[in-house]
Every structure is written in C-alpha cells, then in structure tokens.
C-alpha positions as CSV (number, residue, x, y, z in Angstrom):
1,K,-42.4,-10.5,-20.5
2,V,-39.8,-12.1,-18.1
3,A,-37.1,-12.7,-20.7
4,K,-37.6,-9.2,-22.1
5,K,-37.2,-7.6,-18.6
6,L,-34.0,-9.7,-18.2
7,K,-32.6,-8.7,-21.5
8,I,-33.2,-5.1,-20.8
9,L,-31.4,-5.4,-17.2
10,K,-28.4,-7.0,-18.8
11,K,-28.1,-4.1,-21.2
12,N,-28.3,-1.5,-18.0
13,I,-25.7,-3.6,-16.1
14,V,-23.1,-3.6,-19.3
15,K,-24.0,0.1,-19.7
16,I,-23.4,0.7,-15.9
17,K,-20.2,-0.9,-16.0
18,K,-19.0,0.9,-19.3
19,N,-19.6,4.2,-17.5
20,Q,-17.7,3.3,-14.5
21,T,-14.8,2.2,-16.3
22,Q,-14.8,5.1,-18.4
23,D,-15.1,7.5,-15.1
24,C,-12.2,5.3,-13.7
25,R,-9.9,6.1,-16.8
26,E,-10.9,9.9,-16.5
27,S,-9.8,10.1,-13.0
28,R,-6.8,8.1,-14.0
29,Q,-5.7,10.9,-16.5
30,A,-4.6,13.0,-13.4
31,L,-1.4,10.7,-13.1
32,P,1.6,12.3,-14.2
33,E,2.5,11.6,-18.1
34,G,5.9,11.2,-19.4
35,C,6.9,8.1,-17.2
36,K,8.1,5.9,-20.1
37,V,8.6,2.9,-18.2
38,N,5.3,2.9,-16.3
39,A,2.9,5.1,-18.8
40,S,0.9,1.7,-19.3
41,N,0.4,1.3,-15.6
42,H,-1.3,4.3,-15.1
43,Q,-4.7,2.8,-16.9
44,K,-4.5,0.1,-14.4
45,L,-4.4,2.0,-11.1
46,I,-7.7,2.7,-9.8
47,P,-8.8,5.4,-7.3
48,V,-9.7,3.9,-4.1
49,K,-12.9,5.7,-4.2
50,E,-13.9,4.6,-7.5
51,F,-12.7,0.6,-6.8
52,L,-16.0,-1.5,-7.4
53,L,-16.3,-5.6,-7.0
54,F,-16.4,-6.0,-10.9
55,H,-12.7,-4.9,-10.9
56,L,-11.7,-8.2,-8.9
57,P,-11.5,-11.5,-10.5
58,S,-14.9,-13.1,-10.7
59,R,-14.0,-15.9,-8.0
60,Y,-13.1,-12.9,-5.7
61,Q,-16.2,-10.7,-6.1
62,H,-17.5,-11.2,-2.7
63,V,-18.3,-8.6,0.2
64,E,-15.3,-10.3,2.4
65,M,-12.7,-9.7,-0.3
66,W,-14.1,-6.1,-0.7
67,N,-14.0,-5.5,3.0
68,L,-10.3,-6.9,3.3
69,I,-9.0,-4.5,0.4
70,Q,-11.0,-1.6,1.9
71,S,-9.5,-2.1,5.5
72,L,-6.0,-2.3,3.7
73,V,-7.0,1.0,2.3
74,D,-7.7,2.5,5.8
75,I,-4.2,1.9,7.2
76,T,-2.1,3.0,4.0
77,V,0.0,6.0,4.4
78,K,1.8,8.5,2.5
79,L,5.2,9.1,3.1
80,E,7.1,12.3,2.2
81,V,10.4,13.6,3.1
82,S,11.9,17.0,1.7
83,G,15.5,17.5,1.0
84,M,17.8,15.0,-0.8
85,S,20.6,14.4,1.3
86,E,24.0,13.1,0.1
87,E,23.6,9.9,1.8
88,R,20.1,9.4,0.2
89,K,21.4,10.4,-3.0
90,K,24.2,7.5,-2.6
91,F,21.5,4.9,-1.7
92,K,19.2,6.0,-4.3
93,T,21.9,5.6,-6.9
94,N,22.6,1.9,-6.1
95,K,19.1,1.4,-8.2
96,Q,17.9,-1.6,-5.8
97,S,13.9,-2.3,-6.0
98,L,12.0,-4.3,-3.8
99,E,10.0,-7.3,-4.4
100,M,8.2,-7.8,-1.1
101,V,5.4,-9.8,0.1
102,L,3.7,-9.5,3.4
103,N,1.3,-12.3,3.8
104,Q,-0.4,-11.3,7.1
105,T,2.5,-12.3,9.5
106,Q,4.9,-13.3,7.0
107,V,7.7,-11.1,5.2
108,K,9.7,-12.2,2.6
109,G,11.4,-10.2,-0.2
110,V,14.0,-10.3,-3.1
111,S,16.3,-7.4,-3.8
112,K,17.8,-6.8,-7.5
113,N,19.2,-4.4,-9.8
114,V,17.0,-2.3,-11.9
115,D,19.4,-2.4,-14.8
116,D,18.9,-6.1,-15.0
117,E,15.1,-5.7,-15.7
118,S,14.5,-1.9,-16.4
119,N,11.0,-2.3,-17.8
120,S,9.7,-4.8,-15.3
121,S,6.2,-3.9,-14.0
122,N,7.0,-4.9,-10.6
123,T,9.5,-2.5,-9.8
124,M,8.9,0.2,-7.2
125,S,10.9,3.2,-7.2
126,V,11.1,6.4,-5.1
127,F,9.6,9.4,-6.7
128,A,11.6,12.7,-6.2
129,A,10.8,16.1,-7.8
130,N,12.2,19.1,-6.3
131,D,14.0,17.6,-4.0
132,V,11.0,16.0,-2.3
133,A,10.7,12.2,-2.2
134,F,7.6,10.1,-1.9
135,G,6.7,6.8,-0.7
136,S,3.9,4.4,0.8
137,G,3.8,2.3,3.7
138,K,1.3,0.5,6.0
139,V,0.3,1.3,9.6
140,D,1.7,-1.9,11.7
141,D,0.7,-1.1,15.2
142,V,0.0,1.8,17.6
143,F,0.8,2.9,21.4
144,I,-0.5,5.3,23.6
145,R,2.5,6.8,26.0
146,T,2.1,8.7,29.1
147,D,4.5,10.5,31.2
148,R,5.5,7.6,32.9
149,D,6.6,6.3,29.6
150,G,9.2,9.1,29.3
151,P,8.6,12.8,28.0
152,C,6.6,13.6,25.1
153,P,8.9,14.0,21.9
154,C,7.1,16.9,20.5
155,P,7.5,20.4,21.4
156,K,3.9,20.9,23.0
157,Q,5.4,18.4,25.7
158,C,1.5,16.8,25.9
159,P,1.0,14.5,29.1
160,E,-0.5,12.0,26.7
161,C,0.7,11.4,23.3
162,G,0.8,8.3,20.6
163,E,3.2,6.5,18.6
164,I,2.3,4.8,15.4
165,R,4.8,2.0,13.9
166,V,4.6,2.1,10.0
167,F,6.0,-0.5,7.7
168,T,7.7,0.9,4.3
169,S,11.1,0.0,2.3
170,A,14.4,0.4,3.5
171,Q,14.9,2.4,0.3
172,L,13.2,5.3,1.8
173,M,15.3,6.0,5.1
174,Y,18.6,5.0,6.4
175,D,19.0,6.0,10.0
176,D,16.9,7.9,12.9
177,D,18.3,11.3,12.0
178,D,16.9,10.6,8.7
179,A,13.6,9.1,10.0
180,K,12.9,12.6,11.7
181,H,12.6,14.4,8.6
182,F,9.6,12.1,7.1
183,L,6.1,13.3,7.3
184,C,3.3,10.6,7.4
185,T,0.0,11.6,5.8
186,F,-3.0,9.4,6.9
187,F,-6.6,9.0,5.1
188,Y,-5.6,10.6,1.7
189,D,-7.9,9.0,-0.4
190,D,-9.7,11.7,-1.9
191,D,-8.9,15.2,-3.2
192,E,-12.2,16.5,-2.1
193,Q,-11.7,15.8,1.7
194,V,-8.4,17.2,2.2
195,D,-9.4,18.8,5.3
196,Q,-10.0,15.3,6.9
197,L,-6.3,14.5,6.4
198,K,-4.1,13.4,9.6
199,Y,-0.3,13.7,10.0
200,A,2.5,12.7,12.0
201,R,6.1,13.1,12.0
202,G,8.7,10.2,11.9
203,D,10.9,9.8,14.9
204,R,13.4,6.8,14.8
205,I,13.6,3.2,13.2
206,V,13.3,0.3,14.9
207,L,14.0,-2.1,12.3
208,R,15.8,-2.0,8.9
209,D,16.9,-4.7,6.7
210,L,18.8,-3.9,3.4
211,E,19.0,-7.5,2.3
212,K,14.9,-7.9,2.4
213,D,14.4,-4.1,1.8
214,L,12.3,-3.8,5.0
215,C,11.8,-1.0,7.3
216,M,9.7,-0.5,10.4
217,F,9.7,3.2,12.0
218,I,8.2,5.0,14.6
219,C,6.1,8.2,14.3
220,V,5.0,10.2,16.9
221,T,1.8,12.5,17.3
222,C,-0.2,14.1,20.4
223,D,-3.4,13.5,18.8
224,V,-4.5,10.4,20.6
225,E,-7.9,10.3,18.8
226,L,-5.8,9.4,15.7
227,I,-4.3,6.7,17.7
228,R,-7.7,5.2,18.8
229,K,-8.8,5.6,15.3
230,L,-6.1,3.9,13.8
231,E,-6.2,1.1,16.4
232,G,-9.9,0.5,15.2
233,M,-8.9,0.3,11.6
234,L,-6.1,-2.3,12.6
235,D,-8.6,-4.6,14.6
236,K,-10.9,-4.1,11.2
237,F,-8.2,-5.1,9.1
238,E,-7.3,-8.3,11.4
239,Q,-11.0,-9.3,11.4
240,S,-11.6,-8.8,7.6
241,W,-8.7,-11.1,7.1
242,E,-10.4,-13.7,9.4
243,D,-13.7,-13.1,7.5
244,A,-11.9,-13.6,4.1
245,F,-10.2,-16.6,5.3
246,D,-13.6,-18.2,6.6
247,R,-14.8,-17.4,2.8
248,Y,-12.0,-18.9,0.6
249,A,-10.3,-21.3,2.9
250,G,-10.9,-24.7,1.5
251,S,-13.1,-23.5,-1.3
252,L,-10.4,-21.6,-3.6
253,K,-6.9,-22.2,-4.1
254,W,-5.0,-19.1,-4.1
255,R,-2.2,-21.1,-6.5
256,N,-4.9,-21.2,-9.3
257,E,-5.6,-17.5,-9.3
258,R,-2.3,-15.9,-7.7
259,L,-4.3,-12.6,-6.8
260,T,-2.1,-9.9,-5.7
261,V,-3.4,-6.5,-4.5
262,I,-1.3,-3.2,-3.9
263,V,-2.6,-0.1,-2.2
264,S,-0.2,2.8,-2.7
265,H,0.0,6.6,-3.1
266,P,1.7,7.0,-6.8
267,Y,3.6,10.3,-7.1
268,G,2.5,11.2,-3.5
269,L,-1.5,11.6,-4.9
270,K,-4.2,10.1,-3.3
271,K,-4.5,6.4,-2.9
272,H,-4.9,4.0,-5.8
273,I,-5.4,0.2,-6.2
274,A,-3.4,-2.1,-8.2
275,L,-4.5,-5.9,-8.9
276,G,-2.0,-8.4,-10.6
277,K,-0.8,-11.8,-10.3
278,T,2.3,-13.3,-9.0
279,S,4.7,-15.8,-10.8
280,E,5.5,-19.1,-9.5
281,V,7.8,-19.2,-6.2
282,G,11.1,-21.0,-6.7
283,D,12.3,-23.7,-4.5
284,S,15.7,-21.9,-3.9
285,E,14.3,-18.5,-3.2
286,R,11.3,-17.6,-1.1
287,G,11.0,-14.3,-2.9
288,I,7.9,-13.8,-5.1
289,H,7.7,-12.0,-8.3
290,Y,4.4,-10.2,-9.5
291,D,3.1,-8.1,-12.3
292,T,1.1,-5.9,-10.2
293,P,1.3,-2.3,-11.9
294,T,3.0,0.2,-9.7
295,C,4.4,4.0,-10.2
296,E,7.0,6.2,-8.6
297,G,6.0,6.9,-5.1
298,S,4.9,3.2,-4.7
299,V,8.0,2.1,-3.0
300,G,7.1,0.4,0.7
301,A,3.4,-0.4,-0.3
302,Y,1.9,-3.5,1.2
303,V,1.4,-6.2,-0.9
304,L,-1.6,-8.3,-0.1
305,I,-1.4,-11.8,-0.8
306,P,-5.0,-13.4,-0.3
307,D,-3.5,-16.9,0.2
308,F,-6.1,-18.7,2.6
309,D,-4.8,-22.3,1.8
310,V,-3.0,-23.2,5.4
311,K,-1.1,-25.8,3.3
312,D,1.0,-23.1,1.3
313,E,4.0,-21.5,2.5
314,V,3.9,-18.4,0.8
C-alpha cells in the first residue's frame, strides 16, 4: 500500500511540474516576437511570479537560494527614457555590449563589439521603440535628505526627500542632463498590480565607467516611505546573501556549477528571471562570459554570481 501511494504521489508531482512549466510557457508568449537573435531566449525567461524551486539546478533547490533570488527581484528596477537624442544615437551605434558581473561588492566587466559575435546569448542591448529606450538596473543604496542637505530637487520643495542610487550600464546614459530624462519604475513584478508601482525621476550620475560599462546614478523622490521600503529590501538582500553563504560555503563549489542569475525587464515589461552558466575565467582578463539568456531591455541588469567559495577571486 505504501509503495502504491508513493507511485501515485510521484505521478502527481510530475503532473504538477508539467502544468507549471506549461503555465510559464504560456505567460512567456507575451514577449515580443520577431527578435531573431533572441527568439529562443524568450522560452528561457521566467516571470518572477512563476519562478519555482524546481527551475533551479538540483544542488541549489533550497530556501536560502530562493530567498536570495527573490530579494534581488525586490530591488531590480525598470529604466525608461523618452526621446532619442543625437548623443545617445551616436553612443548606441557604437554597438558595445556588456558582459558584466556583480559579485556582492566586486564589479568586473568586458566590453566588446556586437559585430564580433552577433548571435551571442549574453549580449544585452538597449531596446528602443517609438523613441523610447528601456533598460534594467538594481538599487544600490538609499538616502534621506532634509533641508540641511540642501533644497529638495523636485518642484514640490518637500522638507524631506529621498535619493536612490541605482546601478546600471553606461550604455543607457552619458551625462547629468541625460540622467534627468530617465524614469525609474519600482516593483513592476506583475501586470495585475500596476497600481502598486512606484516611480522616481533621474537626477545625476555619480559614476560612469565606459571601459567596464558601469554606471551609478541618483534618482530622487519625495516619497520617503518608498526610501524606507527600499532600505528594508536592501537589508533583506544582504541578509539573504549571508544566509546563502552559510548554506553553501564549504559544501558546494561554485566552479562546479557556475550558476548565474539575471533579473531584468525584457522589452520594458514585467520582471523575468533567467538562469545560465559562466564559462571559465581567463588568467589575462578578469571578465566573465556567461550564457544566461537576455533580451532587449536587459541592459544594465544585475548578474548574480552565487560564488560562496572564499578562495575564488571571481
């Protein structure tokens, strides 16, 4: 009787997984068609609300890794700019792509020409339609400003306002004036809850490195509650990293799995999660190449490398 019950249970589990996979495929049909380079990637992008433990490699199917990815989802940002200025057109035609790795506090990257590898799955590019460009980013830090720190930059002149530092790609913006045209959208996880979205306007660039294709910029808001909410989410991300470290350090060699995780807003739509692997890191260059699928609008997305081996230099 026990064996029979186990057999029925296994069949039900397989059925559930099959249905969940089918649901994910149906939801991904909403991604735009006609993208010849990235068409196959659409089936590999999983909406964040449908991401399940079984999507992860078996050795990472633990609540600690799940929480780490979900905490990254929380602080992933959609970036949008209207109008394609002449300067951005010039920069965009350079066809530089980013192979960027953010490993907790380390930042490493390699710039290359798309023409050299036009079909590469790890090429992220800016998506522009009707003179609107989309990208992705990650909240890096938040600050609350008062009158003592200077006047509020918004027209409301609030006595208290907030600044949000966002990490993205240098492909998206080139100077402070350009940064002011960007709109940051937070918490766009689900099309059913768009009333819960929050917004902030770009203000200035604090770091832009063309060689590594890295950019940190500030966006401002009078919504202090948004700042406090993001602050809690950043704390959660840090704690989730520590929990995952405790779980995997010493028991799982990242170089044996080479897992990479990307959370982004493909085509400016709701957040999706993509899983992939990195190739070997060369001795001469500290850049990392990965096969994690991306689409238009994924430029600037944070690339999570769950390497908890303290001996690694990745």
